[in-house]
N, C-alpha and C positions, 0 to 999 in steps of 0.2 A: 263210560268213564273207568269202570273196573277193568275193561279190556285194555285201555290205554295204559293203566298201571302195570298190567301183566306184560304188555308189550315192551315198556321201558325196563322192567325188571329182567325180562328175557334178554334184551339187548345188553344190559349191564352184566349179566352172567356170561353171555357170549363174548363180549369184548375182554372181560377179565380172564377167561379161560384161554382165549387166543393169545392174549398178551403174555401170559405165563408160558404157554406152550412154545411160542416163537422165541421168547427170550431165553428159555432154557436150552433150546436147540442152537440159538446163536452163540450162547456162552460155551457150550460144549464144543462146537465147531472151532470157536476161537482158541480155546485151550489146545485143541489138537494141532492147530496151525502154529501156535507158539511153540509147542513141544516138538513138532516135526514139520518144519517149514516146506519140506518137499514130501507130499503125500502121494502114495501110489495111485489112489483113485484119480488124482489129476491127470496122470499119464494115461491111465486106462480110458477115461472119458474122452480125453483129447484125441486118442487114436480112433475111438468110435465116431466122433463128430467129424474128423478129417476124412474118415473112410465113407461116411454117408453123404457128406456135402462136398460137391465139387467146387473147384476154384471160382468158376463163374457164379455159382449160387451165393458166394459170399458177399457179392455186391448188394444182394437184397437187404443185408443187415446194415448197410452203410447209412441209410436215411434214419432208421430208428436210433442208431448210435449218435448221429448228428443231432437228433432232437433231444438227446440226454446230455449234450455238451453244456458245460457251465454257462457259456455265453448265451446259448439259446434258452436255457432254463431261467436265467436272470430276466431276459426279455419277456418271456411267458409269465413269470411270476409277477413282474411289475404290472403287466397288463391285466392279469387275473385279479390282483389285489386292488387295482384302480377301479375295475368294474364292480367288484364287490362292495367297495367303500361308496362308490357313486350311487348304487341302488340301496344303500343303507344296510347292507349285510355285514355289519362290523364283526359279529362273532365268527362268521365264516372267514373273514379276512385274517382275523386273529389266529384261527385254527390253522389256516394255510401257512401263515408265517411261522407258527410253531413247527409244523410238519416239515416245511422245506428248509428254513433257516437253521433251526436247531438240529434237524436231522442231518443236514450237510455238515454241521459242526461236529456232530457225533461221528460221522464217517471220517472226518479229518483226524479226530483225536484217536480213533481206533487205528488208523493208518500209521500215525506216528508212534503210537505205543507199541504196535506189533512189528513194524518196520520190515515187512516181508518184501523181498525183491520181486520185481515183475518178471514174468516169463521171458520177455525179450531182452532181459539183462543177463539171464542165465543161459539162454539158448540163442546163439548169434544168428542162426539161420532159421527163418520162419517163412514158409512159402507164401503166406498171404499177409505178412506183416505190413502195416501201413507206413513204417519208417519214421514214425514220430518218436521224439526223445521222451524218456520217462521223467516226469516232473514231480511225481509223488510215489508213495509206497502202494503196494498191491492189494492188501486185504483191509477191508472189504471193498468191492467194486462201487465206486462213487457214482458212476453212470447208472448202474442198476438201481442203486438206492434212490437216486433223483427221479428216475422215470417211474419207479414204484410209488413214491410219494405223490407224484402228479396224478397218475391214474387212479390211485385209491381215493384221492381227494375228489376228483371229478365224479367218480362213481357214487361216493357218499353224498355229494352235493345234489346229484340227480335223485337218488333214492329217498332222501330226507325231504327235500323241497317238493318233489312231485308225489311223495308218499306212495311209492310203488316201485316194482323191481325194474331195473335197467333192461332194455330190450337185449336179447341174447347176441344179436349181430353186433351192436355197439360194444357190449361187454367183451365179445370175442376179439374185436380189433384191439381193445386196450390190452387184453391178455397177450395177444400175439406181439404187440409193440414191446411189452415188458420182456417176453421171452426172446425176441430177436436181439434186443440190446445185450442180453446175457451171452447169447451165442456169438454175436459179433465181437464182443470183447475177448472172447476165447480164440476166435479165428484170427484176429489181427495181432495176437500175441501180447495183449495188454494185461490179460488176467488169467489166472488158473480157474479151473472149474469151482474149486472151493471158495475162491474169492467171490465168484458170482452167487453161489448158494449162500455165502455169508452176507452179501449185499441184500438178497431177498429176505433172509431171516431177520437181520437187524432192522431193515426198513419196515417189515410187517410188525415186528415187536413194537417199534416206535409209534407206528400208525395206530395199532390197536390200543396201545398205552394212552395215547391222546384221545382216542374215542371213549375209552373208559373214564377218563377225566371229564369229558364233556357230559357223560351220563351222570357223574357225580355233581356237576354244576348245572343241572338241567334247567334250573330256574333263571340261568344267566347265559348259558351257552347255546349251541346250535339247536338244542332241543327245547329252547325257552318257549317258542310259540306253542308247542304241544302242552308244555306245562301250564302256560297261561290259559289255554283252552280248558284244561282240566280244572283249574281254579275257578274259571267262570261257570263251568258245569256245576261244580260243588256249590257255589253261591246260589245258583238258580234252584238246584235241588233242595238246599237248605231253606230257601225262601218258600218254596212250594210246601215243604213239610211243615214250616212254621205257620203258614196261612191255613193249612188244612187243620 
């Protein structure tokens, strides 16, 4: 019982520290983009990426980017929430809704507030540009944020419900998916490097913030089962102590 309390307190501190760290990083990066919409680091990193990755290799990023499209995410989200509700995991469905829906709303508000033009609006020629018209602003990358929300949720679902660490192979696949979406958005001219980093940091700040909230509401949220087990153990312990 005492170990469970320590575990929850450790998670609480961990989620809080990560939330603060990612949020500060995201805010600093956002201010830099607002002050200087064309950052030199974007051009440097883009040159490195284009020099390391050949044109044919860019095809590898197309599937991960497609998986992060709004239409695909909507279908996946409906399926995930339907399954969660059907098996009675309402707290998980509520957490996923907060992560994805309000996370996407956060991305939209940031885009409209910062109003940074996309690279393919500033540079007319891009060797691997997909040719799609820009329908929104550039910072932060919405695709990166959506795929990050999805992978973070699936990892958390497994680790909490299975009460163990996710196998490195599966975790690696999720990490590669998130990474390829960011690289793909740079290669096709949809985003700057800092748009991608902004997407990662804002998404992780929002994700860890929600996890911190779940720790605070441990008697009702996704950690409720563990809290209920602790309460039961306390009752048993008190009963034995009283009988003794």
